[in-house]
N, C-alpha and C positions, 0 to 999 in steps of 0.2 A: 272302700265302700267294706263293713266290717261286717264279719261271719256269725252271723247268730245261730244260737242254738240248734234250732229246726234246720236250718241251713246245713247246719254241720253235719248234725245226723241224715238229713237227707241225701247230701253226698257222699259220707260214707259208704251209706247202703247202695251205692251205684258205685263206689269206687273199690267198695270190699276193706277191708283192716289195713292194706299198706298205706303207707307214707300220703296221706293229701298236700302237706308243705315241707318244701325243701330249701333251706335256707342257701346261698350261698358259701356258707362256709361249711361244707360236709365232713364234720371233726366225728372221730370214732377212735374213739382209747384202744390200742392194740399193742403189742409189740413190734420192734422195727418191722412193717412189711406182714407181720402177721395179721389172721383174723382177730374178732374178739373174743375177750376172755368170757368163758359162759359164765353166767351169773352164778357164785357162789363156786365158783369152781378154781382150777388152778388158771393164772396168769401163764401166758406162752411163753416159753422162753424167746430171746432175742434173737429174730433173725429166721424162725419158723414160718414156715411158707412164704420168703421174702422174694421179691423178683428182683430186685434192684435195692442198693443202699439209701437211705433215705438220710435227710437233717446232713450236721456236720461230722460227720463221723465220729467214733469214739473218744470218749472223755479221759484224759491225761489226767494222770495225778498231779497235786499241787505240792511242791517239796516247802512250801510255808504251812500247809495245813490250813489252807482258806476254802479253796474253790479249785475244782476239777472241771476243766474245760475241752471243746476239741481241738486240735492241731489247728495253730493260726490264729486263735482266740486268747485274748489277756483281757484282767481286771484289773481295775485299780479302786480301795477303799476309799471313799467319800468320807463317811462320817464313823466313828468309831468310839462307841461309849467307854468312858474312862480314859480316853486319849486325846481324843478331838474335844474342841471347847467352843463354846458357841461366842458369838461378837461382844459379849456381856461379860464373857470370862469364864463362865460356870461349864461344868460336864455337858457334850451330848446327852440327852436324856438318853434311858435305855428301852429297851422291847419295842424295836422300830414294826410297823406294821402297814397299813395301807397306805400307797402313794402315788399321787401322778406328777405330769411332768406338764410344764409348762415353757413357750420359748422366751427368753431374756432378751437384753438389749447385748447388742455387739456378737451375736454365736453363742451366749449364754442360755442354762436351763435353771428355773426355779423348781424346785421338787419341792412337792408339799407334802410331809411324813407326819403319821399319826404316831404316838406311844403306848403302846395298849398297857395303861399302867392303872390296878384296881384299888381303890381304895385310899386307904390316907397316904399322905406322904411320906410319914415316919415308917413305913413299912417298905421303902424303896432308897436305895442309896443312889440313883440319879431321877429324879422326877422332873418334871419339865418345870422349870423356875418361874417362880410366880415374878413374870414382867409388870411392874406398875400401869396399872390402865387396863389389862388385856387377860384380867382372871375371871371365869366365872365362878367359882367355890374355893374357896383360898385352901380347904384343907383335903382337896382332891390331889392327887398326883398328876395323873395325864394330862394329854393336850396336844400339839401338835409344832413342829418347827418348819421353818421353809430354808431350805438350802440353797445355795446359789453355786452352780459349776459351770466356771470359764467355759470357753471353749478349750476343746482337746484335755479338761481338767487343771488347766495350769494353776487357777484359787480354786479355794472352797470359800465361803463365808455362811454362817447359820443362825439362824436367831429366830425366838420366839413368836409364834403366832397368835394363838393363846393357849390357854394354861387355866388349869384349875377344873378341868374336865375328867372323867372316868371312864379306863377302860375304853381310849378309842383305837377300834377294831380297823375295820374298812371304811369305805366312804366312795367318793365318786367324782369327775372333773363334772364343772357344768360348761354346757355351748358359751358361755359369756365370760369363762377362763378365771374360775374358782373352786373350790374344794367343798365337800360336804365331809364332815366328820361325825362320825356315826359314833354314839356313845353302846358299848356292848353291856348292860347292865339295867338294873329295873330299882336302884339304893335309892330311896328316899331321903328326904334330910332326917337325919339322927340313925339313919342306918351306916354300917360299917364307918361312923365316923363324918360322915358325910353333913354340911349344913342347907344344903338347896337338893332340891329333887334332880335327879339323873334319868336317862335313859332316852336324849334326843340326839337329834340333827344339830350341828353348828357349820355354818358358813366360813371358811378361811380365804383371806383375799392376799394372794402371793406378790401382788403387785402394791397393793394399799396400806402400809400397815397401820394408817390411821383407822380404816376401814375395818379391823380387826380390835378395836378399843371398845369396851363392854360387853363382850359375848355374850349374844341373846341365843337363847334354843330357838328353833324352827317349832313350834309345840304344834301349828297344824300338819305336822307329818308326823303326830304320834309320838308318845312316850311307850317303848317296849325294849330290847336287847339289840339294837340296830346292829347290821354289818354293813352291805352296801348299799349304792342309792347311784342311779342314773337318772338322766332327766330325757325326754323324747323331744330333739329340737323340732320337730315339727307340729307336734301337738298341744306340747307342754307339761305333760302327765310327768309325775316323777315314781321310779320306781326303787322298791326298799326290799331287803331280806331282811329277815330275822333269825338269828341261832339261839335257838332256844328249846329247849326239853319238858317235858311234864307239865302240856302237851306238848307235841313239837310245834316248831315253826310254822311262819305264812309269809308268802308274798304278798306284798300291797302295793296300791298304786293309791296315789294322789291327784284330784283333779283340781285344777284353780278354779279359782272362782270368777263367773262371767267378769270381762272386762279386764282382767288381771294379766300382764305382759311381762316375762321374765327379764332381768339383766341384772347389773350390779346394785346389790344394796334393797333388791327390790323384795328380798324374802324377809326382810326387818321389817316391813311396813305390813306385812300381815299379821291378822287379828289369828288367836289362840283356834279358833274353830274355821278359820279361812276354808274353803274349798271342800273336797270330799275325799275322806280315808277309806279306800276299801280292800279286802280280802280276795285273794283269789279263790276261784270252785271251780275245779275240771270235769266232764264228761268225756264219757269216751264214746265210738262210733253209734252206741246203742242209747245216748241220751244217758247212760248210768253213769253217776257221780264216782268219782276218782277220790276215794276217801285220802290218799296220802302217795306222795310221786315215785316212792318206794314198789309201786306196785308195776311200774313198767319195768319189762325184761327183756326189751330187743330194742336195738336201734332203730330209730326212726319213727317211734309208736309218736303218737299226735292225738293231744286231745283239744278240745273245744273250751274255752275259758267263758265263766262268768265272773262277774264283781259282786261282792255283798259287802254292804255299809256296816263301817266299825261302829257299834253302839255309842263307845263312850270312848276316846283317842287318846286322852291323859292318862287311862287306867286309874282313875283315881281311887276304888275300890278292889276292881276284879285286872288282872291282868289281860291285855287286849286279847290275845291269842287265846283266854279262859273264857272270854264273851261269847265265843258261838259254840254249839252245840254241835256232837259228832251230825253229818250228813247235811252241812249248812256250809263247807269250806273244804280246801284240800291243803294238808299238812305236806311238811317236809322235817324228815331230819337235818340239823345242820344246813342250812341256807345262807351261804356266805359269800364268795365273790359276784361280780357283775359287772359287763361292760357292756357299752354301748356301741356295736356295729351291724351293716347290713340291715337296716331300717329296724333292727330289733334290739333285744336285750340277752345276751347270753349269761347266766346265772347257775351257780353251783349249787348243787348239795351236796356237802363234803364226803359224809358216810352214811349208813342206816344200820344200825345195829339193834341197840335198846329202844323199844316204844315204836319199831317199824317192821311193819308187816313183812316185808322182803330182806333180806339184807342183801348188800353192795357196800364198795369200797372206793366210790366215787359216780356221780352224774355231772355233768352239763348239759342245760335244756336252754332253746332258743324261743324267745317269746316273741311272735309276728304281731305285731300291734295292728297294723292293716285286715288282717283277718281272723283276729283274737283267736291264735292258736297257739299252742306250747309243743314242741318237738324235740325230743330225747335225740343229743347230737353225741354225747360220751358216756360211756357205761362200763365201768371199771368192777371186774368181780372179786369175789373177796379173797385178798392177798394173802396166801398163807405160808410166803415167806420173806418177811422183811426185809432179811439183808442178804435175799438173793443178787440183787442190784443187776438185774437181766431184764429191766424194760416192764417189770408187774409194778408199776405206780400205782399208789392208793392216797386218799385223800387230797384230793384237789381243794382250793381254797382262792386267793386271791389269781383273778385271769384278765387279762387283755388281750386284745384283736391285735394280730399283730401286722405290722405293714408290710411283711414279706410272704404273709399268706398265712389262711389258718390260727390258731390261738396260743398264747404262752400260758403257763399254767405255772403255778406255783404249787410244789406239794406240802403237804401238812398230814404225814401218815405215820405209820411207825417204820424204827430202823432208818434204811438210807433214806436222804434228803434229796429231791433234786427238782430242778425246773425242766420242763419237759415241754415241746414242741407237739402242735396237730399239723398235720397237712391237709388243704380242701378234700383231697378224697378219703382220707379217713384214717390214716398212719401216722402212729408217733415215735419222737425221737429224743434222747435225751439232748439238755443242752447245758445243764451244769450240774453238779455235785457238791452238796457242801461235804468238806472235809473238818470242819471245826469242832473237833471232840470235845464237847463238855463234862464228860465222863471219865473213864479209866480204858485201857485197851483192853482189859478181862469184860469191862460192863460199857461200850460207849454210849454215847448219847449226843444226838444231832438235834441242833433244834430246827424248826419249819422254817421256809422259805415264803417272805411274804412281799408285798408291794410291787410287783413288778409292774413298768411301765416303761414304755420308748421314749425317748428323745424328740422331738420336733420331727428330725430329719432322718427318721428311724437308723440312724449310723450306731446309737449306743442303748444297751438296754441296761435300765437300770432294778435292781430288786435288793432286796433285806434279805439278812440271816436276823431273824428276831433277837435272839438271846446270842449273847449280851447286849448287842443292838449293833451291827454292822451295816452301813450300807456300801454298794458296789456298783459300778459301774463297767459291763462288759461291752468292750469292741472287739472286731474281727471281721473276716469275710463272712457278713449276711450277703445272701441273694435270695431273690424269687424264689421259692417253691415248687419246684414244679409239678405235674403231674407222670407218673411211674406205671406204666402197662407191664 
């Protein structure tokens, strides 16, 4: 039974301003063993207030200058732009982004990998090759590849899933074993060299290459700067994040039309206006509209959620997020990664600076569809020393729910870049650090991490270094994270 606005307000009045609903993954971003960094304040130093060591131990620098990992962990390079090739002979495309893993035959893993390449093909030295029959817009540089990794990584094959799309950023795996790839752009035909409209979701099937022929955008999901997407396996709703500014973006929900059943090839059958696309609207315990998610300054903050219909989902004249007036919806700066787990969806607000009422360097929220509430699980204060590397993580982006407990988060912030984990009780720990320097010793530059996802057996964590484009497989003594007191 869902929680109505009136029910939410009434219950909040009885229970007070505390947490109404708590998901099973109580994740709160802190330094290892420490309390949360205050909003707008310094992140605590590693180990402050620690009761016991968490995670897998300190990171050990990599002599090859790729990836620092805890002792006992190893990595292998799966694809590397300019060094590895597709089965058709072209270079692995660059700018690796969102990724999902699917079980293959004989213990293999199939990975669908987005390539965040915006605009014309001529602008990029390693665009996604235009595989005949798998191209949407021949002018566009982006798309997805499918990577097959045999058991223990003995062999690797890579091929084009779809090509001719733009700025393929995040996305999401479906319950029926396909990948939803989102274009983070609003370019129309004639803009930035494009010959077709962009800003859509495309479905990619890692198992059936014929299913990827003649790529067709899922226009029912709307046209806007897409980030991630997840499917509610019980109710059939699709939730989608928007990474945009001027004004800040929105969280969307698509409700399928009556009689529609999800499954392989079914999204292609949808009419462009099928179902209902809505944007979310949050309200506090007093029934007051929350205009922006950055207003939440405490872990456990819980809001009720309503949904407001999008007037023109294809944004024929006005961007979708601009079709709403102030007071009609709730916005957030840089809504990015999303992952289904614990009966709901975790989603990221990467940071809030310009255009946001309150500043922070990262939030992770949990939306509970059964109760129609959203709860703040992770809050990162403004990181004032991005090179300190003492647990002061910032800029969460892609996320995944870990089979070993908690979340794994890819950092897209300033200075040092990490993969970091969270325990169910709310502490964080480093898993990896990017040591691939794109700059100089005097002015180092490190690319963001993207595409965090585990193999089906939980034994391998896959992740990408976006630039130049390196896919990595991390193995080691993973274990179930235990509670510490």
